[in-house]
C-alpha positions, 0 to 999 in steps of 0.5 A: 501533478507528476511524481518527481524522482531525485537521486539520493545526492540531490535529495540530501542536498535539497531535502527542504524542496523534497519535503515541500513537494511531498506536502503539495501532494506529489510523491517524491521518489529517491533513487540510489545508483539509478534504482528506486529505493525510497519515496517521501510522501506527506504525513497525511498521505502516509496516515491515509495509506496506513488506515487503508492497509489496516482496514483492508486486512482484518485480524484473525478474530475479525475473520472468526466473527464474520463467519455465519453464526446460524448454520444457515446456507450460503452461496458457494463460489462456482469453482471447478477442480483442476485436472491433475495426472498422478 
């Protein structure tokens, strides 16, 4: 299923069709003056995306708790410093 693009005028006049298509799993893009300004997705898809966003970025406390607690060794990334001229 392909995403559909609607002009703002068309989306306002056919809002029920926009919502129905979004509930069928298709993102519905809305344009204003030829530029994409909004997208309509189903509530289920929105909740899924919000959960992914929340899970992908731990909070500060989560980062602190994920630090090694035993002062043990850990592998460092093999990075080379960049050369700069002063």
